[in-house]
SERO-4910 file (N, C-alpha, C, O; in steps of 0.05 Angstrom, whole numbers):
BEGIN
 pado doro    nc1    nc2    nc3   cac1   cac2   cac3    cc1    cc2    cc3    oc1    oc2    oc3
  Met    A     16    -24      0      1      1      1     17     26     -1     10     44    -16
  Pro    A     39     27     16     55     50     13     65     58    -15     65     81    -22
  Met    A     72     36    -31     80     41    -59     56     52    -74     59     71    -90
  Leu    A     32     41    -70     11     53    -86      4     81    -78     -4     97    -95
  Lys    A      6     87    -53      3    114    -44     23    133    -58     16    155    -69
  Thr    A     48    124    -58     70    140    -71     62    145   -100     65    167   -111
  Phe    A     53    124   -114     43    127   -143     21    146   -145     21    161   -164
  Met    A      1    146   -127    -22    163   -129    -12    194   -124    -22    212   -137
  Ile    A      5    198   -106     15    225   -100     29    236   -126     25    258   -135
  Ala    A     45    218   -137     59    226   -163     40    231   -184     43    251   -198
  Leu    A     19    215   -188      1    221   -209    -16    246   -204    -23    259   -223
  Leu    A    -21    253   -179    -35    276   -172    -18    300   -181    -29    319   -193
  Gly    A      8    299   -175     25    320   -182     27    325   -214     28    347   -224
  Met    A     26    301   -228     26    302   -257      1    316   -268      3    333   -287
  Ala    A    -22    308   -256    -48    320   -263    -48    349   -258    -56    364   -275
  Val    A    -40    359   -234    -40    388   -230    -21    401   -247    -28    423   -256
  Ala    A      3    390   -254     21    404   -274      7    407   -300     10    427   -314
  Ala    A    -11    386   -309    -22    387   -334    -44    408   -336    -53    412   -359
  Ala    A    -53    421   -316    -74    440   -316    -67    467   -325    -78    487   -316
  Gly    A    -46    468   -344    -36    493   -354    -49    498   -381    -72    491   -386
  Pro    A    -34    512   -399    -46    524   -425    -60    502   -439    -82    507   -449
  Ser    A    -49    475   -441    -61    457   -458    -88    447   -449   -103    436   -465
  Cys    A    -96    452   -423   -120    442   -413   -141    464   -409   -164    461   -418
  Ser    A   -131    486   -395   -150    505   -391   -151    529   -412   -169    546   -413
  Gly    A   -131    530   -427   -129    551   -447   -125    579   -434   -131    599   -447
  Gln    A   -116    581   -408   -114    605   -395    -89    610   -380    -87    622   -359
  Gly    A    -67    598   -394    -41    601   -383    -38    587   -358    -45    564   -357
  Ala    A    -27    599   -335    -23    585   -311    -49    587   -293    -47    580   -269
  Thr    A    -71    596   -301    -94    598   -286   -106    571   -281   -106    555   -299
  Ala    A   -115    567   -258   -125    539   -251   -150    533   -267   -164    552   -275
  Ala    A   -156    507   -272   -178    498   -287   -203    508   -275   -205    512   -251
  Pro    A   -224    514   -292   -249    526   -281   -261    506   -261   -257    482   -263
  Ala    A   -274    518   -241   -290    501   -222   -311    489   -236   -319    497   -257
  Ala    A   -323    466   -223   -344    451   -235   -369    469   -240   -382    467   -261
  Gly    A   -375    486   -222   -397    505   -225   -395    521   -252   -414    524   -267
  Ser    A   -371    531   -256   -369    546   -281   -371    531   -306   -379    541   -327
  Val    A   -364    505   -304   -367    488   -326   -395    483   -332   -404    482   -355
  Met    A   -410    479   -310   -439    475   -312   -454    498   -324   -475    494   -337
  Ala    A   -446    523   -321   -459    546   -331   -459    545   -361   -438    538   -372
  Glu    A   -481    550   -375   -483    551   -404   -466    573   -413   -468    596   -403
  Asn    A   -447    567   -433   -429    585   -444   -436    588   -473   -434    569   -488
  Ala    A   -445    613   -480   -454    617   -508   -433    612   -527   -439    605   -550
  Met    A   -406    615   -520   -384    611   -537   -376    582   -540   -362    575   -559
  Ala    A   -385    564   -523   -379    536   -523   -390    522   -546   -411    531   -556
  Glu    A   -379    501   -556   -387    486   -578   -411    468   -571   -409    451   -553
  Lys    A   -432    473   -583   -458    457   -578   -453    427   -587   -441    421   -608
  Met    A   -462    411   -570   -455    382   -574   -479    363   -566   -491    367   -546
  Ile    A   -484    343   -582   -504    323   -575   -487    297   -576   -473    290   -595
  Ile    A   -491    283   -554   -478    256   -550   -496    233   -554   -516    229   -540
  Asp    A   -489    217   -575   -505    194   -582   -491    169   -572   -469    162   -582
  Thr    A   -503    155   -552   -487    134   -536   -503    110   -530   -528    110   -527
  Asp    A   -488     88   -529   -499     62   -518   -490     57   -490   -481     35   -483
  Ile    A   -491     77   -473   -482     76   -445   -496     53   -432   -518     46   -439
  Gly    A   -482     40   -414   -494     19   -398   -482     -9   -403   -485    -27   -386
  Asp    A   -470    -14   -425   -457    -39   -430   -427    -37   -421   -420    -44   -398
  Asp    A   -410    -29   -439   -383    -21   -431   -383      3   -413   -404     17   -412
  Ile    A   -362     10   -400   -361     31   -379   -350     58   -393   -351     80   -381
  Asp    A   -339     56   -417   -324     80   -427   -344    104   -436   -337    127   -436
  Asp    A   -370     96   -442   -389    117   -448   -392    135   -424   -392    160   -428
  Ala    A   -395    125   -398   -398    143   -375   -374    159   -371   -377    182   -361
  Phe    A   -351    149   -377   -326    166   -374   -327    187   -395   -318    210   -389
  Ala    A   -336    182   -417   -340    202   -440   -358    225   -432   -351    248   -437
  Leu    A   -381    218   -421   -400    239   -414   -390    256   -391   -395    280   -390
  Ala    A   -376    243   -372   -364    258   -350   -343    279   -360   -340    300   -348
  Leu    A   -327    271   -381   -308    290   -391   -323    313   -405   -316    336   -402
  Ala    A   -344    306   -420   -358    328   -435   -368    349   -416   -366    373   -422
  Leu    A   -380    339   -391   -390    357   -374   -371    374   -357   -379    393   -344
  His    A   -346    365   -357   -324    379   -344   -305    394   -365   -282    401   -358
  Ser    A   -315    400   -389   -298    414   -409   -312    441   -417   -332    441   -432
  Pro    A   -301    462   -408   -314    488   -413   -315    496   -444   -332    512   -452
  Glu    A   -299    483   -459   -303    487   -488   -329    478   -500   -337    487   -521
  Leu    A   -342    460   -485   -364    443   -497   -389    449   -481   -389    454   -457
  Arg    A   -411    449   -495   -438    452   -483   -455    430   -493   -462    429   -516
  Val    A   -461    412   -474   -477    389   -481   -508    398   -482   -520    404   -461
  Ile    A   -520    398   -505   -547    407   -506   -567    382   -507   -591    386   -508
  Gly    A   -556    359   -507   -572    335   -507   -556    310   -508   -533    309   -517
  Val    A   -571    288   -497   -558    261   -500   -579    244   -513   -602    245   -506
  Thr    A   -571    228   -533   -590    209   -544   -579    180   -539   -554    176   -541
  Thr    A   -596    161   -534   -587    133   -531   -596    118   -555   -616    123   -568
  Thr    A   -576     96   -560   -579     80   -583   -573     51   -576   -558     46   -557
  Phe    A   -585     33   -591   -577      3   -591   -588     -9   -566   -584      1   -544
  Gly    A   -602    -31   -570   -612    -48   -547   -635    -34   -534   -654    -25   -546
  Glu    A   -633    -34   -508   -652    -25   -489   -649      6   -484   -640     14   -463
  Thr    A   -657     22   -505   -652     49   -506   -665     64   -482   -652     82   -472
  Gln    A   -689     57   -474   -703     69   -451   -688     65   -425   -685     83   -409
  Thr    A   -678     42   -421   -662     37   -396   -636     53   -397   -627     61   -375
  Arg    A   -624     56   -420   -601     71   -425   -606    101   -418   -589    114   -406
  Ala    A   -630    111   -426   -637    137   -422   -643    144   -392   -638    166   -382
  Gln    A   -654    123   -377   -657    123   -349   -629    127   -333   -626    142   -314
  Leu    A   -610    111   -345   -581    115   -334   -571    142   -338   -560    154   -319
  Val    A   -574    153   -361   -567    181   -365   -580    202   -347   -568    221   -337
  Asp    A   -607    196   -345   -623    212   -327   -609    216   -299   -605    238   -288
  Arg    A   -603    192   -288   -590    191   -262   -564    204   -261   -558    220   -243
  Phe    A   -547    196   -280   -519    207   -281   -520    238   -282   -507    252   -267
  Leu    A   -536    248   -300   -539    278   -302   -548    290   -277   -538    311   -269
  Gly    A   -568    277   -265   -578    288   -239   -559    289   -216   -558    308   -201
  Glu    A   -543    265   -215   -524    266   -194   -500    285   -197   -485    292   -178
  Leu    A   -497    292   -222   -477    313   -229   -487    341   -229   -473    360   -235
  Gly    A   -513    344   -224   -523    372   -220   -532    381   -248   -534    406   -252
  Arg    A   -537    364   -267   -545    375   -295   -571    362   -304   -572    352   -326
  Pro    A   -591    362   -287   -616    348   -296   -630    362   -319   -646    350   -332
  Glu    A   -624    387   -324   -636    402   -345   -630    393   -373   -645    400   -392
  Ile    A   -608    379   -377   -600    369   -403   -619    348   -414   -623    327   -401
  Pro    A   -631    353   -438   -651    334   -449   -639    307   -456   -616    304   -466
  Val    A   -655    287   -450   -645    259   -457   -668    248   -473   -692    248   -466
  Ala    A   -658    238   -499   -677    226   -517   -669    196   -523   -645    189   -524
  Ala    A   -691    178   -527   -684    151   -532   -689    143   -561   -708    151   -574
  Gly    A   -670    127   -571   -675    116   -598   -693     93   -599   -702     85   -578
  Val    A   -699     82   -623   -715     57   -624   -700     33   -612   -676     29   -618
  Ala    A   -713     19   -595   -702     -5   -584   -695    -26   -605   -709    -29   -625
  Thr    A   -674    -39   -599   -665    -64   -617   -661    -87   -600   -659    -85   -575
  Ala    A   -659   -111   -613   -652   -134   -597   -626   -132   -583   -606   -125   -595
  Pro    A   -626   -136   -555   -600   -134   -541   -582   -157   -549   -590   -180   -554
  Lys    A   -554   -149   -549   -536   -168   -558   -516   -174   -535   -494   -186   -540
  Gly    A   -523   -168   -512   -507   -173   -486   -518   -160   -463   -536   -143   -467
  Pro    A   -511   -166   -438   -522   -156   -414   -517   -125   -412   -496   -115   -420
  Leu    A   -537   -112   -400   -535    -85   -393   -523    -85   -365   -537    -88   -345
  Thr    A   -496    -81   -364   -481    -87   -338   -489    -67   -317   -489    -74   -294
  Gln    A   -497    -42   -324   -503    -22   -306   -533    -19   -302   -543      3   -296
  Arg    A   -548    -40   -305   -576    -40   -304   -587    -30   -276   -606    -15   -274
  Arg    A   -573    -39   -253   -584    -31   -227   -581      1   -222   -599     13   -210
  Tyr    A   -561     13   -231   -557     40   -230   -580     54   -247   -592     74   -238
  Ala    A   -586     43   -271   -607     56   -288   -634     52   -276   -650     71   -277
  Glu    A   -641     31   -264   -667     24   -255   -670     32   -225   -690     23   -212
  Gly    A   -652     47   -213   -655     54   -184   -675     76   -179   -682     82   -157
  Gly    A   -685     87   -201   -706    108   -197   -699    136   -191   -715    154   -193
  His    A   -673    141   -185   -663    168   -181   -663    185   -205   -653    177   -226
  Phe    A   -675    208   -202   -676    229   -224   -691    218   -248   -690    231   -270
  Ala    A   -705    195   -247   -716    184   -271   -738    203   -284   -754    213   -270
  Lys    A   -738    207   -309   -760    223   -323   -782    205   -332   -778    182   -339
  Ser    A   -806    215   -331   -829    197   -338   -828    188   -368   -838    167   -375
  Ser    A   -816    203   -385   -815    196   -414   -791    209   -426   -778    227   -414
  His    A   -784    199   -452   -762    211   -466   -770    214   -495   -782    196   -506
  Pro    A   -763    236   -506   -770    242   -533   -756    222   -551   -738    207   -543
  Asp    A   -764    222   -577   -753    207   -598   -727    217   -605   -726    241   -612
  Ala    A   -704    202   -605   -678    212   -609   -674    223   -635   -661    244   -637
  Val    A   -684    210   -656   -679    221   -683   -692    248   -688   -680    265   -700
  Glu    A   -717    251   -678   -731    276   -681   -718    297   -665   -716    320   -674
  Phe    A   -708    290   -641   -694    308   -625   -669    320   -640   -665    344   -641
  Leu    A   -654    300   -651   -628    307   -665   -637    326   -689   -624    347   -692
  Leu    A   -657    319   -705   -661    337   -727   -674    364   -719   -671    384   -733
  Glu    A   -689    364   -696   -700    389   -688   -678    408   -679   -679    431   -685
  Gln    A   -658    398   -666   -635    414   -655   -617    425   -680   -606    447   -679
  Cys    A   -615    407   -702   -602    416   -725   -616    439   -739   -603    457   -750
  Arg    A   -643    438   -739   -658    460   -750   -656    486   -732   -656    508   -742
  Arg    A   -653    482   -706   -654    505   -688   -627    518   -690   -624    543   -688
  Tyr    A   -605    501   -693   -576    511   -692   -563    502   -716   -544    486   -714
  Pro    A   -570    512   -741   -557    502   -766   -527    508   -765   -518    529   -757
  Gly    A   -512    490   -773   -480    493   -774   -467    496   -749   -444    505   -748
  Gln    A   -482    490   -724   -468    496   -699   -466    472   -682   -454    474   -661
  Ile    A   -476    449   -690   -476    426   -671   -458    405   -679   -458    397   -702
  Thr    A   -441    396   -659   -424    373   -663   -438    349   -652   -446    350   -629
  Leu    A   -442    328   -669   -454    302   -661   -431    283   -652   -413    276   -667
  Ile    A   -431    277   -627   -410    255   -617   -424    231   -619   -444    226   -606
  Ala    A   -413    212   -636   -427    186   -640   -408    163   -628   -388    156   -640
  Ile    A   -416    154   -605   -400    134   -591   -414    108   -585   -409     94   -566
  Gly    A   -434    101   -603   -448     76   -603   -454     67   -630   -447     80   -649
  Pro    A   -467     43   -633   -477     36   -660   -495     58   -671   -508     73   -656
  Leu    A   -495     60   -698   -504     84   -711   -533     83   -720   -541     94   -741
  Met    A   -550     69   -703   -579     67   -711   -591     95   -714   -604    101   -735
  Asn    A   -589    113   -694   -601    140   -695   -589    155   -719   -604    170   -732
  Val    A   -565    154   -724   -552    168   -745   -565    158   -772   -573    175   -789
  Gly    A   -567    133   -777   -578    124   -801   -607    131   -806   -616    138   -828
  Arg    A   -621    130   -784   -651    137   -786   -652    167   -790   -668    175   -807
  Ala    A   -636    184   -778   -638    212   -784   -632    218   -813   -646    235   -825
  Ile    A   -611    206   -825   -605    210   -852   -628    200   -870   -633    213   -891
  Asp    A   -641    179   -863   -663    169   -880   -688    188   -877   -703    192   -896
  Arg    A   -691    199   -854   -715    216   -849   -712    244   -862   -731    254   -874
  Asp    A   -689    256   -858   -686    282   -868   -655    287   -874   -641    298   -857
  Pro    A   -646    279   -897   -617    281   -902   -607    310   -904   -584    316   -898
  Glu    A   -626    329   -913   -619    357   -917   -613    370   -889   -594    384   -885
  Thr    A   -632    361   -870   -628    374   -844   -604    361   -829   -589    375   -814
  Phe    A   -600    335   -833   -576    322   -821   -552    336   -830   -533    340   -814
  Arg    A   -550    346   -855   -525    358   -864   -523    387   -853   -504    401   -860
  Lys    A   -542    396   -836   -538    421   -821   -518    418   -798   -509    438   -787
  Leu    A   -513    393   -790   -493    390   -770   -466    404   -776   -459    406   -800
  Lys    A   -452    414   -756   -428    426   -759   -407    404   -767   -390    408   -784
  Arg    A   -409    381   -753   -389    357   -757   -402    334   -741   -420    337   -725
  Val    A   -390    312   -746   -394    287   -731   -367    279   -721   -348    277   -737
  Val    A   -363    273   -696   -338    263   -686   -347    234   -674   -364    231   -657
  Met    A   -334    214   -685   -343    187   -678   -321    169   -668   -298    172   -677
  Met    A   -328    151   -650   -311    128   -643   -318    105   -660   -341     95   -657
  Gly    A   -302     95   -678   -310     74   -694   -291     67   -714   -275     84   -722
  Gly    A   -291     41   -723   -273     33   -745   -245     22   -735   -238     25   -711
  Ser    A   -231     11   -753   -205      1   -749   -191      1   -776   -200    -11   -795
  Ile    A   -169     16   -778   -154     21   -801   -132      2   -806   -129    -11   -827
  Lys    A   -115      2   -785    -89    -15   -787    -89    -34   -762    -78    -56   -764
  Arg    A   -101    -27   -741    -98    -43   -716   -128    -51   -706   -147    -36   -707
  Gly    A   -129    -76   -697   -154    -86   -687   -153    -86   -655   -135    -74   -643
  Tyr    A   -172    -98   -643   -173   -100   -615   -148   -116   -603   -140   -137   -613
  Gly    A   -137   -103   -582   -114   -117   -569    -87   -108   -582    -66   -114   -570
  Asp    A    -87    -95   -604    -64    -88   -619    -57    -60   -608    -68    -40   -617
  Met    A    -39    -58   -590    -32    -34   -576     -9    -15   -586     -2      5   -574
  Gly    A      0    -24   -610     20    -10   -624     49    -15   -614     66      2   -620
  Tyr    A     53    -36   -601     81    -42   -592     94    -61   -612    118    -66   -610
  Thr    A     80    -71   -632     92    -87   -654     80    -77   -680     63    -59   -681
  Ala    A     90    -90   -700     78    -85   -727     48    -89   -729     39   -110   -719
  Pro    A     32    -72   -739      3    -76   -742     -5   -105   -751      6   -116   -770
  Arg    A    -23   -117   -736    -33   -143   -742    -58   -142   -762    -69   -163   -769
  Gly    A    -65   -118   -770    -88   -116   -788   -114   -107   -775   -117   -111   -751
  Pro    A   -132    -96   -790   -157    -85   -779   -177   -108   -773   -175   -131   -780
  Glu    A   -198    -98   -757   -221   -116   -751   -247   -100   -756   -248    -76   -758
  Ala    A   -267   -114   -757   -294   -100   -760   -303    -92   -731   -313   -108   -715
  Glu    A   -299    -65   -726   -303    -55   -701   -334    -54   -690   -352    -51   -707
  Trp    A   -338    -57   -665   -365    -60   -655   -385    -39   -663   -406    -47   -672
  Asn    A   -381    -13   -662   -400      6   -668   -406      5   -697   -429     10   -704
  Ile    A   -387     -1   -714   -394     -3   -744   -408    -28   -752   -428    -28   -767
  Arg    A   -398    -51   -741   -410    -77   -749   -438    -81   -739   -453    -96   -751
  Asn    A   -448    -68   -716   -474    -69   -707   -496    -55   -722   -520    -60   -718
  Asp    A   -486    -36   -742   -505    -26   -761   -488    -15   -786   -483      8   -789
  Ile    A   -481    -34   -801   -464    -29   -823   -477     -9   -842   -464     10   -851
  Ala    A   -503    -14   -849   -517      3   -867   -517     33   -858   -513     51   -874
  Ser    A   -521     38   -835   -522     65   -824   -492     77   -824   -488    102   -827
  Ala    A   -473     61   -820   -444     70   -823   -438     77   -851   -423     97   -857
  Gln    A   -447     63   -868   -443     69   -898   -458     95   -905   -446    111   -920
  Lys    A   -481    100   -896   -496    125   -901   -480    148   -889   -477    169   -901
  Leu    A   -469    145   -865   -455    167   -851   -431    176   -868   -427    200   -873
  Phe    A   -414    156   -877   -389    163   -893   -396    174   -919   -380    188   -930
  Ala    A   -421    170   -929   -429    181   -954   -447    205   -951   -457    215   -971
  Ser    A   -450    216   -927   -470    238   -921   -459    264   -931   -475    281   -940
  Gly    A   -434    269   -931   -423    296   -938   -418    313   -915   -407    335   -917
  Val    A   -428    303   -889   -422    319   -866   -391    316   -858   -380    295   -862
  Pro    A   -378    337   -847   -351    334   -840   -349    313   -817   -364    314   -797
  Leu    A   -330    294   -821   -330    270   -804   -303    268   -795   -284    269   -810
  Phe    A   -302    264   -768   -276    261   -754   -276    233   -740   -294    228   -723
  Val    A   -258    216   -745   -259    188   -738   -237    181   -719   -214    186   -725
  Met    A   -245    170   -695   -225    159   -675   -229    129   -677   -248    118   -664
  Pro    A   -213    114   -692   -215     86   -693   -199     71   -671   -186     82   -653
  Leu    A   -201     44   -673   -186     28   -653   -156     35   -652   -143     32   -631
  Asp    A   -145     45   -675   -118     52   -676   -108     70   -655    -85     69   -646
  Ser    A   -128     89   -647   -119    111   -630   -134    113   -604   -131    131   -588
  Thr    A   -152     91   -600   -170     94   -575   -167     73   -554   -183     71   -536
  Gln    A   -146     55   -557   -145     35   -537   -128     43   -514   -104     36   -511
  Leu    A   -141     59   -497   -128     76   -476   -135     61   -449   -157     63   -440
  Lys    A   -116     48   -437   -120     31   -413   -118     47   -388    -98     61   -383
  Met    A   -140     47   -372   -142     62   -347   -131     44   -325   -147     28   -314
  Asp    A   -107     44   -318    -95     23   -299   -102     31   -272   -115     51   -267
  Glu    A    -92     13   -253   -100     14   -225    -92     40   -212   -107     50   -196
  Val    A    -69     51   -218    -60     77   -206    -78     99   -213    -85    115   -196
  Lys    A    -86    101   -239   -104    121   -248   -131    119   -237   -143    139   -231
  Arg    A   -141     93   -235   -167     89   -223   -167     98   -193   -185    112   -184
  Ala    A   -146     90   -178   -144     97   -150   -145    127   -145   -158    137   -127
  Phe    A   -130    141   -163   -131    169   -160   -158    182   -166   -168    199   -152
  Leu    A   -169    174   -187   -195    186   -195   -218    178   -174   -233    195   -165
  Phe    A   -218    153   -167   -240    143   -151   -237    154   -121   -256    152   -106
  Ser    A   -214    164   -114   -210    175    -86   -218    203    -84   -214    214    -62
  Gln    A   -228    216   -104   -233    244   -104   -256    253    -88   -255    275    -76
  Gly    A   -277    236    -86   -299    241    -71   -319    264    -81   -333    277    -65
  Thr    A   -318    268   -109   -337    288   -120   -362    273   -130   -362    248   -131
  Pro    A   -382    287   -136   -407    274   -148   -398    260   -173   -407    237   -177
  Thr    A   -382    270   -191   -374    258   -215   -359    233   -210   -366    211   -219
  Thr    A   -338    235   -195   -321    211   -189   -337    189   -173   -334    165   -178
  Asp    A   -354    196   -155   -369    177   -139   -388    162   -160   -390    137   -159
  Ala    A   -401    176   -178   -416    164   -198   -401    143   -215   -408    120   -219
  Leu    A   -379    153   -223   -361    135   -241   -353    111   -225   -352     89   -236
  Thr    A   -347    115   -200   -338     93   -183   -359     72   -180   -353     48   -181
  Leu    A   -385     80   -175   -405     62   -172   -412     47   -200   -418     23   -201
  Leu    A   -411     62   -222   -414     49   -248   -393     30   -256   -397     10   -269
  Tyr    A   -370     36   -248   -345     18   -252   -349     -6   -238   -343    -28   -249
  His    A   -358     -7   -213   -360    -31   -199   -386    -48   -208   -385    -73   -207
  Glu    A   -407    -35   -217   -428    -50   -230   -420    -62   -257   -430    -84   -264
  Trp    A   -402    -49   -270   -392    -61   -295   -379    -87   -291   -382   -105   -307
  Gly    A   -364    -89   -269   -353   -115   -260   -328   -126   -272   -322   -149   -268
  Gln    A   -314   -110   -286   -290   -117   -297   -265   -102   -284   -269    -88   -264
  Glu    A   -241   -105   -294   -220    -93   -280   -209    -69   -292   -210    -47   -280
  Thr    A   -198    -70   -316   -185    -47   -329   -201    -37   -353   -204    -50   -373
  Pro    A   -212    -13   -348   -227     -2   -371   -210      7   -394   -188     17   -389
  Thr    A   -220      5   -419   -208     16   -440   -224     41   -449   -248     39   -457
  Leu    A   -212     64   -449   -228     90   -454   -229     96   -483   -219    117   -492
  Phe    A   -242     79   -498   -245     85   -528   -259    110   -531   -248    128   -544
  Asp    A   -283    113   -519   -302    134   -527   -292    162   -515   -298    183   -528
  Pro    A   -280    163   -495   -273    191   -485   -254    205   -503   -252    230   -502
  Met    A   -240    191   -521   -221    206   -540   -238    224   -558   -228    245   -566
  Thr    A   -261    217   -565   -278    236   -581   -282    262   -567   -280    283   -579
  Ile    A   -288    260   -541   -292    286   -525   -267    300   -523   -266    325   -526
  Ala    A   -244    286   -516   -218    298   -516   -211    313   -542   -200    335   -541
  Phe    A   -216    300   -563   -211    312   -588   -227    338   -593   -217    359   -603
  Ala    A   -253    336   -586   -270    360   -591   -260    383   -573   -263    406   -581
  Ala    A   -249    376   -549   -240    398   -533   -212    408   -538   -205    431   -534
  Asn    A   -195    388   -547   -166    395   -552   -157    376   -575   -149    354   -570
  Pro    A   -160    386   -601   -153    368   -623   -126    359   -624   -121    338   -636
  Ala    A   -107    372   -611    -79    362   -611    -76    335   -598    -56    322   -602
  Leu    A    -96    326   -580    -93    302   -569    -97    277   -586    -92    254   -578
  Cys    A   -107    283   -612   -111    261   -631   -108    272   -659   -129    275   -672
  Pro    A    -85    278   -668    -81    291   -694    -94    273   -717    -90    249   -718
  Val    A   -108    287   -734   -121    274   -757   -108    277   -782    -91    295   -785
  Glu    A   -114    261   -802   -105    261   -828   -128    255   -849   -143    236   -844
  Pro    A   -131    269   -871   -152    264   -889   -149    235   -902   -127    227   -909
  Met    A   -171    221   -904   -173    194   -916   -198    190   -929   -218    203   -922
  Arg    A   -199    173   -948   -223    164   -959   -229    136   -949   -214    118   -954
  Ile    A   -250    133   -935   -258    107   -922   -283     96   -934   -302    111   -938
  Arg    A   -283     70   -940   -304     55   -950   -312     35   -928   -295     20   -918
  Val    A   -336     34   -920   -349     13   -902   -358     -9   -920   -377     -6   -936
  Asp    A   -344    -33   -916   -352    -55   -935   -375    -70   -919   -383    -63   -897
  Asp    A   -386    -91   -933   -408   -105   -923   -404   -123   -899   -423   -135   -888
  Gln    A   -378   -125   -891   -372   -143   -866   -366   -122   -842   -359   -131   -820
  Gly    A   -369    -96   -848   -363    -76   -825   -336    -67   -825   -328    -52   -807
  Phe    A   -318    -75   -843   -290    -63   -843   -288    -36   -854   -302    -31   -873
  Thr    A   -272    -16   -843   -270     10   -853   -244     10   -870   -223     10   -858
  Arg    A   -246     10   -896   -226      6   -914   -215     33   -926   -230     47   -940
  Pro    A   -191     40   -921   -179     63   -935   -177     56   -965   -171     33   -973
  Glu    A   -181     78   -983   -180     72  -1011   -173    100  -1025   -176    121  -1013
  Ala    A   -165     97  -1048   -159    123  -1064   -185    139  -1069   -207    129  -1071
  Gly    A   -178    164  -1072   -203    182  -1079   -205    206  -1061   -189    211  -1044
  Thr    A   -225    222  -1066   -230    244  -1049   -234    238  -1020   -251    221  -1015
  Pro    A   -221    250  -1000   -227    242   -973   -254    249   -965   -265    270   -972
  Asn    A   -266    229   -949   -292    234   -936   -290    235   -905   -311    235   -892
  Ala    A   -266    235   -895   -264    234   -865   -236    244   -858   -217    242   -874
  Glu    A   -233    256   -832   -208    261   -820   -204    238   -799   -222    233   -782
  Val    A   -183    225   -801   -178    202   -783   -154    204   -765   -132    212   -774
  Cys    A   -158    196   -741   -136    195   -722   -123    168   -719   -136    150   -708
  Leu    A    -98    165   -728    -87    137   -726    -68    133   -703    -59    111   -696
  Asn    A    -62    156   -690    -42    153   -668    -49    174   -646    -55    197   -651
  Ser    A    -47    164   -622    -51    183   -598    -31    176   -578    -20    154   -577
  Asn    A    -25    198   -560     -7    193   -538    -24    188   -511    -38    205   -501
  Ser    A    -20    162   -501    -38    155   -479    -32    174   -453    -50    183   -439
  Asp    A     -5    179   -449      3    196   -425    -10    223   -428    -22    233   -409
  Gln    A     -9    236   -451    -22    260   -456    -50    262   -451    -61    280   -438
  Phe    A    -63    240   -461    -94    239   -459   -100    235   -429   -117    249   -419
  Phe    A    -87    218   -414    -94    214   -385    -89    239   -369   -104    245   -350
  Arg    A    -67    254   -375    -63    279   -361    -85    298   -365    -94    310   -346
  Phe    A    -94    300   -388   -118    316   -396   -143    308   -382   -157    323   -370
  Tyr    A   -147    280   -385   -172    269   -373   -173    271   -343   -193    281   -333
  Leu    A   -154    262   -330   -153    262   -301   -156    291   -288   -170    295   -269
  Thr    A   -141    310   -300   -143    337   -291   -170    347   -293   -179    360   -274
  Arg    A   -184    343   -314   -211    353   -320   -232    338   -302   -247    350   -288
  Val    A   -232    312   -302   -254    298   -288   -251    297   -258   -271    294   -244
  Ala    A   -228    301   -248   -221    302   -219   -227    330   -206   -226    333   -182
  Glu    A   -234    349   -222   -238    376   -212   -261    377   -195   -280    361   -198
  Arg    A   -262    395   -175   -286    399   -157   -301    421   -164   -320    427   -151
***
């Protein structure tokens, strides 16, 4: 235990040191307090987060980062894939416990579950539960009409809502400022951490669970920024977890509870990279590529006019310095 305590102290020092220009954008000034992050900022980038929260744990970590990033203003959360109403109840509680119950939560069309909802008990606890949730696709399109050219859609789940929105009103969907998505695999698949030569791509989860919608998105003409497996396999080890979970804030307490309901050991923070990129693009440098989604769900680079900006490499240390500084703030 003394060794773990030493590591935690060192990590805390690292996080405090990181709260400089690259995180706050205000030189040596401390990061904004949680209350100032929560205040609506007309200059912040408007954002809708489309999520399959409740299966893996990284969606909750992504939502936490968004709510602690003053550059971003979350104007809604939509749920996708499987038991979308239960996922919406989970978001209700999470937002309520973080003091943001006013953020709208909309639910997509339910689909057949493909695995357990690991955080069901949290979702069904009844805390901050809303009596109903609007339709996710109509909510997304309505916000695009209200704020044309201003909204970033963060897509961190299978793309059912995206595909339905394109089908329902492609012209309005193109009023999005951009889509930032976690999805795909260009050179590296699951478990390929970049320590050896690439073993080749895989059909990544978010893409292969709705291939047709992914194909529509890549052909939509909306500016698209892609964080694939190549740059998002970010392992949150024991020292980082111990630091974060010991902070005792509403955010870190909620993440601690969800982590334990998830029931596994080391989270991979795939999804939070989308939020980190939106707040600080230097954390995941992108390059233009033309990507074709094939019928097996592979994201294939090919010659031609680029249809996406893709991040193939990221620095895990830089990401976690940014992440822990933001989410641990009081």
